[in-house]
C-alpha positions as CSV (number, residue, x, y, z in Angstrom):
1,M,99.0,-4.8,-19.4
2,T,100.9,-1.6,-20.9
3,Q,99.9,-0.1,-24.2
4,S,102.8,1.0,-26.6
5,H,101.0,3.8,-28.2
6,L,97.6,5.8,-27.3
7,R,95.9,8.7,-28.2
8,I,94.1,11.3,-26.2
9,Y,91.5,13.5,-27.8
10,V,90.2,16.7,-26.3
11,V,86.8,17.2,-28.2
12,R,85.3,20.8,-28.6
13,P,81.6,21.1,-27.6
14,P,79.3,20.4,-30.9
15,E,77.3,23.4,-29.9
16,P,77.3,26.4,-27.5
17,G,76.5,25.4,-24.0
18,A,77.5,21.8,-24.6
19,E,80.3,20.2,-22.8
20,W,83.9,19.4,-23.7
21,A,85.0,15.8,-23.7
22,V,88.3,14.1,-23.4
23,R,88.5,10.4,-24.7
24,V,91.6,8.3,-24.1
25,D,91.6,5.9,-27.2
26,A,88.5,3.8,-27.0
27,E,87.6,4.6,-23.4
28,K,84.4,6.2,-22.6
29,P,84.7,10.1,-22.9
30,V,84.9,12.1,-19.7
31,R,83.0,15.4,-20.0
32,F,83.7,18.9,-18.6
33,H,82.1,22.3,-18.6
34,A,85.0,24.3,-19.3
35,E,88.0,24.0,-21.7
36,T,90.6,24.4,-18.9
37,Q,89.2,21.5,-17.0
38,A,89.2,19.4,-20.1
39,L,92.8,20.3,-20.9
40,A,94.1,19.7,-17.2
41,Y,92.5,16.3,-17.2
42,A,93.8,15.4,-20.7
43,V,97.6,16.4,-19.6
44,R,97.2,14.5,-16.3
45,Q,96.0,11.3,-18.2
46,A,99.0,11.8,-20.8
47,Q,101.4,12.0,-17.7
48,V,100.0,9.0,-16.1
49,R,100.0,6.9,-19.2
50,R,103.6,7.9,-20.1
51,G,104.6,6.8,-16.7
52,Q,103.1,3.5,-17.3
53,G,105.2,3.3,-20.4
54,A,103.1,4.3,-23.2
55,T,103.9,6.7,-26.0
56,V,101.0,9.4,-25.9
57,D,99.8,11.7,-28.6
58,L,97.6,14.4,-27.2
59,R,95.2,15.8,-29.8
60,L,93.0,19.0,-29.7
61,E,90.3,19.7,-32.0
62,D,90.4,23.1,-33.5
63,D,87.6,25.5,-34.4
64,L,87.4,24.0,-37.9
65,G,87.0,20.2,-36.5
66,Q,90.7,19.5,-37.5
67,W,93.0,17.6,-35.1
68,R,96.1,19.3,-33.8
69,S,98.8,17.5,-32.0
70,M,99.3,19.4,-28.7
71,T,102.6,19.7,-26.9
72,W,102.5,19.2,-23.3
């Protein structure tokens, strides 16, 4: 079954030394030690999901906890 629209969230670590997380809609988050790893995974997921026919909105949490749309 193809979803028509989904969001992918790149979540900043809540505290120094914690991990980055990437969550695709309501799926369980995948954790990473580095921002670059999290971003690469998020972009790969966006490409795969778009290839499956979904409209994808990629969101990155900024330093203030606000969600920003990310161009990929």
